[in-house]
ROVEX-694839 format. One record per residue: x, y, z of N, C-alpha, C in turn. Coordinates in Angstrom, 1 decimal, padded with zeros to 4 digits, always signed. Each point is the difference from the previous one (the first is absolute). Example, Ala and Ser with C-alpha at 12.3 -4.5 7.8 and 13.67 -1.06 7.14 Angstrom:
// residues 2
+--------+--------+--------+--------+--------+--------+--------+--------+--------+
:    nxx :    nyy :    nzz :   caxx :   cayy :   cazz :    cxx :    cyy :    czz :
+--------+--------+--------+--------+--------+--------+--------+--------+--------+
: +013.2 : -005.7 : +007.8 : -000.9 : +001.2 : +000.0 : +000.9 : +001.2 : +000.0 :
: -000.4 : +001.1 : -000.7 : +000.9 : +001.1 : +000.0 : -000.8 : +001.1 : +000.8 :
+--------+--------+--------+--------+--------+--------+--------+--------+--------+
END
This chain:
// residues 146
+--------+--------+--------+--------+--------+--------+--------+--------+--------+
:    nxx :    nyy :    nzz :   caxx :   cayy :   cazz :    cxx :    cyy :    czz :
+--------+--------+--------+--------+--------+--------+--------+--------+--------+
: -009.9 : -063.5 : +084.7 : +000.0 : +001.3 : +000.5 : +001.3 : +000.7 : -000.1 :
: +001.1 : -000.7 : +000.1 : +001.3 : +000.6 : -000.3 : +000.1 : +000.4 : -001.4 :
: -000.6 : -000.7 : -000.9 : +000.1 : +000.3 : -001.5 : -000.8 : +001.3 : -000.2 :
: -001.1 : +000.2 : +000.6 : -000.8 : +001.2 : -000.1 : +000.7 : +001.2 : +000.6 :
: +000.7 : -000.3 : +001.1 : +000.7 : +001.1 : +000.7 : +001.2 : +000.5 : -001.0 :
: +000.6 : -001.0 : -000.6 : +001.0 : +000.5 : -001.0 : -000.5 : +000.6 : -001.1 :
: -001.2 : -000.3 : -000.5 : -000.7 : +000.7 : -001.1 : -000.2 : +001.5 : +000.5 :
: -000.6 : +000.2 : +001.1 : -000.2 : +001.3 : +000.5 : +001.3 : +000.8 : +000.2 :
: +001.0 : -000.6 : +000.4 : +001.3 : +000.7 : +000.1 : +000.6 : +000.2 : -001.3 :
: +000.1 : -000.9 : -000.9 : +000.8 : +000.2 : -001.3 : -000.8 : +000.7 : -001.1 :
: -001.4 : -000.3 : +000.0 : -000.8 : +000.7 : -001.1 : -000.6 : +001.3 : +000.4 :
: -000.7 : +000.0 : +001.3 : -000.5 : +001.2 : +000.4 : +000.9 : +000.9 : +000.9 :
: +001.2 : -000.5 : +000.2 : +001.0 : +000.7 : +000.7 : -000.3 : +000.4 : +001.4 :
: -000.7 : -001.0 : +000.7 : -000.4 : +000.1 : +001.4 : +001.2 : -000.6 : +000.9 :
: +000.7 : +000.9 : +000.7 : +001.1 : -000.5 : +000.7 : -000.3 : -000.7 : +001.3 :
: +000.5 : -001.2 : +000.3 : -000.2 : -000.7 : +001.2 : +000.6 : +000.5 : +001.2 :
: -000.7 : +000.1 : +001.2 : +000.5 : +000.5 : +001.2 : +000.7 : -001.2 : +000.7 :
: +000.6 : +000.3 : +001.2 : +000.6 : -001.1 : +000.8 : -001.0 : -001.0 : +000.5 :
: -001.3 : +000.4 : +000.3 : -001.0 : -000.9 : +000.3 : -000.5 : -000.9 : -001.1 :
: +000.0 : +000.7 : -001.2 : -000.3 : -000.8 : -001.2 : +001.1 : -001.1 : -000.2 :
: +001.1 : +000.3 : +000.1 : +001.2 : -000.9 : -000.2 : -000.1 : -001.2 : +001.1 :
: -000.3 : +000.4 : +001.2 : -000.2 : -001.0 : +001.1 : -001.1 : -001.0 : -000.5 :
: -001.1 : +000.5 : -000.5 : -001.0 : -000.8 : -000.5 : +000.4 : -000.9 : -001.1 :
: +000.8 : +000.6 : -000.9 : +000.5 : -000.8 : -001.2 : +000.8 : -001.2 : +000.6 :
: +000.8 : +000.2 : +001.0 : +000.9 : -000.9 : +000.6 : -001.0 : -001.2 : +000.6 :
: -001.0 : +000.5 : +000.7 : -000.9 : -001.0 : +000.5 : -000.7 : -000.8 : -001.1 :
: -000.4 : +000.7 : -001.1 : -000.7 : -000.9 : -001.0 : +001.1 : -000.9 : -000.6 :
: +001.2 : +000.4 : -000.2 : +001.0 : -001.0 : -000.6 : +000.2 : -001.2 : +001.0 :
: +000.0 : +000.3 : +001.3 : +000.2 : -001.1 : +001.0 : -001.2 : -000.9 : -000.1 :
: -001.2 : +000.5 : +000.0 : -001.2 : -000.8 : -000.2 : +000.1 : -000.9 : -001.2 :
: +000.3 : +000.7 : -001.1 : +000.0 : -000.7 : -001.3 : +001.1 : -001.0 : -000.1 :
: +001.2 : +000.3 : +000.4 : +001.1 : -001.0 : -000.1 : -000.3 : -001.1 : +001.0 :
: -000.5 : +000.2 : +001.1 : -000.3 : -001.1 : +001.0 : -001.1 : -000.9 : -000.7 :
: -001.1 : +000.6 : -000.6 : -000.9 : -000.8 : -000.6 : +000.5 : -000.8 : -001.2 :
: +001.0 : +000.6 : -000.7 : +000.6 : -000.6 : -001.1 : +000.9 : -001.2 : +000.4 :
: +000.8 : +000.1 : +001.1 : +000.6 : -001.1 : +000.6 : -000.8 : -001.1 : +000.4 :
: -001.2 : +000.4 : +000.6 : -000.9 : -001.0 : +000.6 : -000.6 : -000.7 : -001.2 :
: -000.3 : +000.6 : -001.1 : -000.6 : -000.7 : -001.1 : +001.0 : -000.9 : -000.6 :
: +001.3 : +000.3 : -000.3 : +001.0 : -000.9 : -000.4 : +000.4 : -001.1 : +000.8 :
: +000.0 : +000.3 : +001.4 : +000.3 : -001.0 : +001.0 : -001.0 : -001.0 : +000.1 :
: -001.2 : +000.4 : -000.2 : -001.2 : -000.9 : +000.1 : -000.1 : -000.8 : +001.3 :
: +000.3 : +000.8 : +001.1 : +000.0 : -000.7 : +001.3 : -001.3 : -000.3 : +000.6 :
: -000.1 : -000.9 : +000.9 : -001.3 : -000.3 : +000.7 : +000.4 : +000.0 : +001.5 :
: -001.0 : +000.1 : +000.8 : +000.2 : +000.0 : +001.4 : +000.8 : +001.2 : +000.5 :
: +001.1 : -000.3 : +000.8 : +000.8 : +001.0 : +000.6 : +000.5 : +001.0 : -000.9 :
: +000.5 : -000.4 : -001.2 : +000.6 : +000.8 : -001.0 : -001.1 : +001.0 : -000.5 :
: -001.2 : -000.4 : -000.2 : -001.1 : +000.9 : -000.5 : -000.3 : +001.0 : +001.1 :
: +000.0 : -000.6 : +001.2 : -000.3 : +001.0 : +001.2 : +001.1 : +001.0 : +000.1 :
: +001.2 : -000.3 : -000.2 : +001.1 : +001.0 : +000.1 : -000.1 : +001.0 : -001.1 :
: -000.3 : -000.4 : -001.2 : -000.2 : +001.0 : -001.2 : -001.2 : +000.9 : +000.4 :
: -001.1 : -000.7 : +000.4 : -001.2 : +000.9 : +000.2 : +000.3 : +000.9 : +001.2 :
: +000.8 : -000.4 : +001.0 : +000.2 : +000.9 : +001.1 : +000.9 : +001.2 : -000.5 :
: +000.9 : -000.3 : -000.8 : +000.9 : +001.1 : -000.5 : -000.8 : +000.9 : -000.9 :
: -000.8 : -000.5 : -000.9 : -000.9 : +000.9 : -000.8 : -000.9 : +000.8 : +000.9 :
: -000.5 : -000.5 : +001.1 : -000.9 : +000.7 : +000.9 : +000.7 : +001.1 : +000.7 :
: +001.3 : -000.3 : +000.4 : +000.7 : +001.0 : +000.7 : +000.4 : +001.1 : -001.0 :
: +000.4 : -000.3 : -001.2 : +000.4 : +001.1 : -001.0 : -001.2 : +000.8 : -000.4 :
: -001.1 : -000.7 : -000.1 : -001.2 : +000.8 : -000.3 : -000.5 : +000.9 : +001.1 :
: +000.2 : -000.5 : +001.2 : -000.4 : +000.8 : +001.2 : +000.8 : +001.3 : +000.1 :
: +001.4 : -000.2 : -000.2 : +000.9 : +001.1 : +000.0 : -000.3 : +001.0 : -001.2 :
: -000.4 : -000.6 : -001.2 : -000.4 : +000.9 : -001.1 : -001.2 : +000.7 : +000.3 :
: -001.0 : -000.6 : +000.7 : -001.2 : +000.7 : +000.4 : +000.3 : +001.1 : +001.0 :
: +000.8 : -000.2 : +001.0 : +000.3 : +001.0 : +001.0 : +000.7 : +001.2 : -000.7 :
: +000.9 : -000.2 : -001.0 : +000.6 : +001.1 : -000.7 : -001.0 : +000.7 : -000.9 :
: -000.8 : -000.7 : -000.7 : -001.1 : +000.6 : -000.8 : -001.0 : +000.8 : +000.8 :
: -000.4 : -000.5 : +001.2 : -000.9 : +000.7 : +000.8 : +000.7 : +001.3 : +000.6 :
: +001.2 : -000.1 : +000.3 : +000.8 : +001.2 : +000.5 : +000.0 : +001.0 : -001.1 :
: +000.3 : -000.4 : -001.3 : +000.1 : +000.9 : -001.1 : -001.4 : +000.6 : -000.2 :
: -001.1 : -000.8 : +000.1 : -001.3 : +000.6 : -000.2 : -000.3 : +001.1 : +001.1 :
: +000.5 : -000.3 : +001.2 : -000.3 : +001.0 : +001.1 : +000.8 : +001.3 : -000.3 :
: +001.2 : -000.2 : -000.5 : +000.9 : +001.2 : -000.3 : -000.7 : +000.9 : -001.2 :
: -000.6 : -000.7 : -000.9 : -000.6 : +000.7 : -001.0 : -001.2 : +000.8 : +000.5 :
: -000.8 : -000.5 : +001.0 : -001.0 : +000.7 : +000.5 : +000.3 : +001.1 : +001.1 :
: +001.1 : -000.3 : +000.6 : +000.5 : +001.0 : +001.0 : +001.5 : +000.3 : -000.3 :
: +000.3 : +000.9 : -001.1 : +001.3 : +000.2 : -000.4 : +000.8 : +000.9 : +001.0 :
: -000.8 : +000.8 : +000.7 : +000.8 : +000.8 : +001.0 : +000.6 : -000.8 : +001.2 :
: -000.4 : -001.2 : +000.1 : +000.5 : -000.8 : +001.1 : +001.4 : -000.5 : -000.2 :
: +000.4 : +000.0 : -001.2 : +001.4 : -000.6 : -000.4 : +000.5 : +000.6 : -001.3 :
: +001.3 : +000.2 : +000.0 : +000.7 : +000.5 : -001.2 : +000.7 : -001.2 : -000.6 :
: -000.3 : -000.2 : -001.2 : +000.4 : -001.2 : -000.7 : +000.9 : +000.4 : -001.2 :
: +000.6 : +001.2 : -000.1 : +000.8 : +000.4 : -001.1 : +001.3 : -000.9 : +000.0 :
: +001.1 : +000.7 : +000.1 : +001.3 : -000.7 : +000.0 : +000.2 : -000.3 : +001.5 :
: -000.2 : -001.3 : +000.4 : +000.0 : -000.4 : +001.3 : +001.1 : -001.1 : +000.3 :
: +000.2 : -000.4 : +001.2 : +001.0 : -001.0 : +000.3 : -000.5 : -001.3 : -000.7 :
: -001.4 : -000.3 : +000.0 : -000.4 : -001.2 : -000.8 : +000.4 : +000.0 : -001.4 :
: -000.2 : +001.2 : -000.6 : +000.3 : +000.1 : -001.5 : +001.6 : -000.2 : -000.2 :
: +000.7 : +000.6 : +000.9 : +001.5 : -000.2 : -000.2 : +000.4 : -001.5 : +000.3 :
: -000.6 : -000.6 : +001.0 : +000.2 : -001.4 : +000.3 : -000.3 : -000.9 : -001.2 :
: -001.3 : +000.1 : -000.5 : -000.4 : -000.8 : -001.1 : +000.9 : +000.3 : -001.3 :
: +000.3 : +001.2 : -000.2 : +000.8 : +000.3 : -001.3 : +001.5 : -000.5 : +000.2 :
: +000.4 : -000.2 : +001.2 : +001.4 : -000.5 : +000.2 : +000.0 : -001.6 : -000.1 :
: -001.1 : -000.7 : +000.1 : +000.0 : -001.3 : -000.1 : +000.4 : -000.6 : -001.4 :
: +000.6 : -001.2 : +000.1 : +000.6 : -000.6 : -001.3 : -001.1 : -000.1 : -001.1 :
: -001.2 : -000.4 : +000.4 : -001.1 : -000.2 : -001.1 : -000.3 : +001.3 : -000.6 :
: +000.1 : +001.1 : +000.7 : -000.3 : +001.3 : -000.6 : +001.1 : +000.5 : -001.0 :
: +001.2 : -000.4 : +000.3 : +001.0 : +000.3 : -000.9 : +000.1 : -001.0 : -001.2 :
: -000.5 : -001.2 : +000.3 : +000.0 : -001.1 : -001.1 : -001.2 : +000.2 : -001.0 :
: -001.1 : +000.4 : +000.5 : -001.3 : +000.2 : -000.7 : -000.6 : +001.4 : +000.4 :
: +000.5 : +001.0 : -000.4 : -000.5 : +001.3 : +000.6 : -001.4 : +000.3 : -000.5 :
: -000.4 : -000.4 : -001.2 : -001.4 : +000.2 : -000.5 : -001.0 : -000.6 : +000.9 :
: +000.3 : -001.1 : +000.7 : -000.8 : -000.8 : +000.8 : +000.0 : +000.4 : +001.5 :
: +001.2 : +000.3 : +000.5 : +000.2 : +000.1 : +001.4 : +000.5 : +001.4 : +000.5 :
: +000.1 : +000.9 : -000.8 : +000.5 : +001.3 : +000.4 : -001.1 : +000.9 : +000.3 :
: +000.0 : +000.6 : +001.2 : -001.0 : +000.9 : +000.4 : +000.3 : +001.4 : -000.2 :
: -000.9 : +000.7 : -000.7 : +000.2 : +001.5 : -000.4 : -001.2 : +000.8 : +000.3 :
: -001.2 : -000.6 : +000.3 : -001.2 : +000.8 : +000.1 : -000.3 : +000.5 : +001.3 :
: -001.2 : +000.6 : +000.1 : -000.5 : +000.6 : +001.3 : -001.2 : -000.8 : +000.4 :
: +000.0 : -000.6 : +001.2 : -001.0 : -000.9 : +000.5 : -001.4 : +000.6 : +000.2 :
: -000.1 : +001.2 : +000.2 : -001.3 : +000.7 : +000.2 : -000.6 : +000.5 : -001.4 :
: +000.7 : +000.0 : -001.0 : -000.5 : +000.4 : -001.3 : -001.0 : -000.9 : -000.7 :
: -001.2 : +000.4 : -000.3 : -000.9 : -000.9 : -000.6 : -000.2 : +000.4 : -001.5 :
: +000.3 : -000.8 : -000.9 : -000.2 : +000.3 : -001.4 : -000.8 : -001.0 : -000.7 :
: -000.4 : -001.1 : +000.7 : -000.7 : -001.1 : -000.6 : -001.0 : -000.5 : +000.9 :
: -001.3 : -000.1 : -000.4 : -001.1 : -000.6 : +000.7 : -000.9 : -000.8 : -000.9 :
: -000.5 : -001.1 : +000.6 : -001.0 : -000.7 : -000.7 : -001.1 : -000.4 : +000.9 :
: -001.2 : +000.4 : -000.4 : -001.2 : -000.2 : +000.9 : +000.3 : +000.6 : +001.4 :
: +000.6 : +001.2 : +000.0 : +000.3 : +000.8 : +001.1 : +001.0 : -000.7 : +001.0 :
: +000.7 : -001.0 : -000.5 : +001.1 : -000.6 : +000.9 : +001.3 : +000.3 : -000.7 :
: +001.0 : +000.2 : +000.9 : +001.3 : +000.4 : -000.5 : +000.8 : -001.4 : -000.1 :
: +001.2 : +000.2 : -000.6 : +000.9 : -001.2 : -000.2 : +000.1 : -000.8 : +001.3 :
: +000.5 : +000.7 : +001.1 : +000.1 : -000.8 : +001.2 : -001.2 : -000.7 : +000.5 :
: -001.2 : +000.6 : -000.2 : -001.3 : -000.5 : +000.4 : -000.2 : -001.4 : -000.8 :
: +000.3 : +000.1 : -001.3 : -000.2 : -001.3 : -000.8 : +001.1 : -001.0 : +000.4 :
: +001.2 : +000.5 : +000.3 : +001.1 : -001.0 : +000.4 : -000.4 : -000.6 : +001.3 :
: -000.5 : +000.7 : +001.0 : -000.4 : -000.6 : +001.2 : -001.1 : -001.1 : -000.2 :
: -001.0 : +000.3 : -000.9 : -001.0 : -001.0 : -000.3 : +000.6 : -001.2 : -000.6 :
: +001.0 : +000.0 : -000.9 : +000.6 : -001.1 : -000.5 : +000.9 : -000.7 : +000.9 :
: +000.7 : +000.7 : +000.9 : +000.8 : -000.7 : +001.0 : -000.9 : -000.7 : +001.0 :
: -001.2 : +000.5 : +000.3 : -000.9 : -000.7 : +001.0 : -000.5 : -001.2 : -000.8 :
: -000.3 : +000.1 : -001.3 : -000.5 : -001.2 : -000.7 : +001.1 : -001.1 : +000.0 :
: +001.3 : +000.4 : -000.2 : +001.1 : -001.0 : +000.1 : +000.0 : -000.5 : +001.4 :
: -000.1 : +000.8 : +000.9 : +000.1 : -000.5 : +001.4 : -001.1 : -001.1 : +000.3 :
: -001.2 : +000.3 : -000.4 : -001.1 : -000.9 : +000.2 : +000.1 : -001.3 : -000.7 :
: +000.5 : +000.1 : -001.3 : +000.3 : -001.2 : -000.7 : +001.1 : -000.9 : +000.6 :
: +001.1 : +000.7 : +000.5 : +001.0 : -000.7 : +000.6 : -000.5 : -000.7 : +001.3 :
: -000.7 : +000.7 : +000.8 : -000.6 : -000.6 : +001.2 : -001.0 : -001.1 : -000.3 :
: -000.7 : +000.1 : -001.0 : -000.9 : -001.1 : -000.4 : +000.8 : -001.3 : -000.4 :
: +001.0 : +000.2 : -000.8 : +000.9 : -001.1 : -000.3 : +000.7 : -000.6 : +001.1 :
: +000.4 : +000.9 : +001.0 : +000.6 : -000.4 : +001.2 : -000.8 : -001.0 : +000.8 :
: -001.3 : +000.3 : +000.1 : -000.9 : -000.7 : +000.9 : -000.8 : -001.0 : -000.8 :
: +000.1 : -000.1 : -001.3 : -000.9 : -000.9 : -000.8 : +000.4 : -001.5 : +000.4 :
: -001.0 : -000.9 : +000.0 : +000.3 : -001.3 : +000.5 : +000.8 : -000.9 : -001.0 :
: +000.0 : +000.3 : -001.2 : +000.7 : -000.8 : -000.9 : +001.6 : +000.2 : +000.0 :
: +000.4 : +001.0 : +000.7 : +001.5 : +000.3 : +000.1 : +000.6 : -000.5 : +001.3 :
: -000.8 : -000.7 : +000.8 : +000.5 : -000.4 : +001.2 : +000.8 : -001.3 : +000.1 :
: +000.0 : -000.8 : -001.1 : +000.7 : -001.2 : -000.1 : +001.2 : +000.0 : -000.8 :
+--------+--------+--------+--------+--------+--------+--------+--------+--------+
END
Protein backbone atom coordinates (compact mmCIF):
# COMPACT_ATOMS: atom_id res chain seq x y z
CA UNK A 1 0.00 0.00 0.00
CA UNK A 2 2.78 2.41 0.86
CA UNK A 3 4.58 1.47 -2.35
CA UNK A 4 1.51 2.30 -4.42
CA UNK A 5 1.09 5.56 -2.51
CA UNK A 6 4.67 6.46 -3.41
CA UNK A 7 3.97 5.56 -7.03
CA UNK A 8 0.96 7.89 -7.05
CA UNK A 9 3.04 10.61 -5.43
CA UNK A 10 6.23 10.35 -7.45
CA UNK A 11 4.92 9.25 -10.86
CA UNK A 12 1.46 10.81 -11.09
CA UNK A 13 2.41 13.79 -8.85
CA UNK A 14 -0.46 13.27 -6.39
CA UNK A 15 0.60 15.12 -3.23
CA UNK A 16 -0.15 13.45 0.12
CA UNK A 17 -2.17 15.38 2.69
CA UNK A 18 -1.70 15.21 6.49
CA UNK A 19 -4.26 12.40 6.80
CA UNK A 20 -2.47 10.46 4.04
CA UNK A 21 0.79 10.78 5.94
CA UNK A 22 -0.90 9.64 9.17
CA UNK A 23 -2.14 6.56 7.30
CA UNK A 24 1.36 5.92 5.96
CA UNK A 25 2.71 6.04 9.50
CA UNK A 26 0.06 3.53 10.56
CA UNK A 27 0.98 1.25 7.63
CA UNK A 28 4.64 1.47 8.62
CA UNK A 29 3.78 0.62 12.23
CA UNK A 30 1.68 -2.37 11.17
CA UNK A 31 4.35 -3.56 8.75
CA UNK A 32 7.32 -3.12 11.07
CA UNK A 33 5.49 -4.82 13.94
CA UNK A 34 4.61 -7.74 11.66
CA UNK A 35 8.22 -7.91 10.49
CA UNK A 36 9.52 -7.96 14.07
CA UNK A 37 6.97 -10.65 14.94
CA UNK A 38 8.11 -12.72 11.96
CA UNK A 39 11.79 -12.52 12.87
CA UNK A 40 11.14 -12.97 16.58
CA UNK A 41 9.02 -16.08 15.85
CA UNK A 42 7.48 -15.89 19.30
CA UNK A 43 4.70 -18.04 20.68
CA UNK A 44 2.20 -17.49 23.44
CA UNK A 45 2.41 -14.12 25.13
CA UNK A 46 4.91 -12.69 22.63
CA UNK A 47 2.62 -13.50 19.73
CA UNK A 48 -0.32 -11.99 21.60
CA UNK A 49 1.65 -8.79 22.22
CA UNK A 50 2.59 -8.45 18.55
CA UNK A 51 -0.96 -9.22 17.45
CA UNK A 52 -2.36 -6.68 19.90
CA UNK A 53 0.03 -4.00 18.66
CA UNK A 54 -0.86 -4.71 15.04
CA UNK A 55 -4.56 -4.58 15.92
CA UNK A 56 -4.15 -1.22 17.67
CA UNK A 57 -2.12 0.29 14.81
CA UNK A 58 -4.61 -1.05 12.25
CA UNK A 59 -7.52 0.35 14.25
CA UNK A 60 -5.86 3.77 14.43
CA UNK A 61 -5.20 3.63 10.69
CA UNK A 62 -8.84 2.68 10.10
CA UNK A 63 -10.05 5.66 12.12
CA UNK A 64 -7.81 8.07 10.20
CA UNK A 65 -8.83 6.58 6.85
CA UNK A 66 -12.54 6.76 7.73
CA UNK A 67 -12.12 10.37 8.85
CA UNK A 68 -10.37 11.11 5.55
CA UNK A 69 -13.18 9.42 3.60
CA UNK A 70 -15.73 11.49 5.49
CA UNK A 71 -13.84 14.72 4.73
CA UNK A 72 -13.79 13.87 1.03
CA UNK A 73 -17.56 13.45 1.04
CA UNK A 74 -18.19 16.55 3.17
CA UNK A 75 -15.34 18.98 2.36
CA UNK A 76 -17.22 21.99 3.72
CA UNK A 77 -17.02 20.50 7.22
CA UNK A 78 -13.26 20.88 7.53
CA UNK A 79 -10.44 22.87 5.98
CA UNK A 80 -7.42 20.68 5.43
CA UNK A 81 -5.06 22.98 3.57
CA UNK A 82 -2.09 24.28 5.55
CA UNK A 83 -3.19 23.26 9.01
CA UNK A 84 -1.65 22.66 12.39
CA UNK A 85 -1.59 18.94 11.58
CA UNK A 86 0.41 19.59 8.42
CA UNK A 87 2.87 21.84 10.27
CA UNK A 88 3.22 19.27 13.06
CA UNK A 89 3.82 16.36 10.66
CA UNK A 90 6.26 18.33 8.51
CA UNK A 91 8.25 19.33 11.59
CA UNK A 92 8.76 15.72 12.69
CA UNK A 93 12.20 14.17 12.33
CA UNK A 94 10.97 11.52 9.89
CA UNK A 95 9.53 14.18 7.55
CA UNK A 96 12.88 15.93 7.41
CA UNK A 97 14.79 12.64 7.14
CA UNK A 98 12.58 11.14 4.39
CA UNK A 99 10.47 13.95 2.93
CA UNK A 100 9.22 12.01 -0.09
CA UNK A 101 7.61 9.53 2.31
CA UNK A 102 6.45 11.62 5.26
CA UNK A 103 6.04 15.24 4.14
CA UNK A 104 2.43 16.42 3.85
CA UNK A 105 1.69 18.91 1.07
CA UNK A 106 -1.71 17.97 -0.36
CA UNK A 107 -5.34 18.84 0.24
CA UNK A 108 -7.37 16.22 2.13
CA UNK A 109 -10.62 16.95 0.31
CA UNK A 110 -9.20 16.77 -3.23
CA UNK A 111 -10.12 13.59 -5.12
CA UNK A 112 -8.00 12.81 -8.16
CA UNK A 113 -7.95 9.01 -8.00
CA UNK A 114 -10.76 6.47 -7.80
CA UNK A 115 -11.04 2.75 -8.49
CA UNK A 116 -14.45 1.08 -8.57
CA UNK A 117 -15.92 4.37 -7.28
CA UNK A 118 -13.80 4.16 -4.11
CA UNK A 119 -11.19 6.76 -3.21
CA UNK A 120 -7.74 6.11 -1.77
CA UNK A 121 -8.87 6.48 1.88
CA UNK A 122 -11.81 4.12 1.20
CA UNK A 123 -9.40 1.45 -0.02
CA UNK A 124 -7.02 2.23 2.81
CA UNK A 125 -9.79 1.77 5.39
CA UNK A 126 -10.62 -1.59 3.84
CA UNK A 127 -7.03 -2.78 4.07
CA UNK A 128 -6.68 -1.54 7.65
CA UNK A 129 -9.88 -3.41 8.57
CA UNK A 130 -8.45 -6.53 6.94
CA UNK A 131 -5.21 -6.17 8.93
CA UNK A 132 -7.24 -5.62 12.11
CA UNK A 133 -9.31 -8.77 11.50
CA UNK A 134 -6.19 -10.83 10.79
CA UNK A 135 -4.45 -9.53 13.91
CA UNK A 136 -7.48 -10.30 16.10
CA UNK A 137 -7.72 -13.76 14.54
CA UNK A 138 -4.07 -14.47 15.36
CA UNK A 139 -4.54 -13.00 18.83
CA UNK A 140 -7.37 -15.38 19.66
CA UNK A 141 -6.30 -18.44 17.67
CA UNK A 142 -5.80 -21.53 19.80
CA UNK A 143 -2.30 -22.47 18.58
CA UNK A 144 -0.78 -19.24 19.96
CA UNK A 145 -1.92 -19.75 23.52
CA UNK A 146 1.01 -21.95 24.58
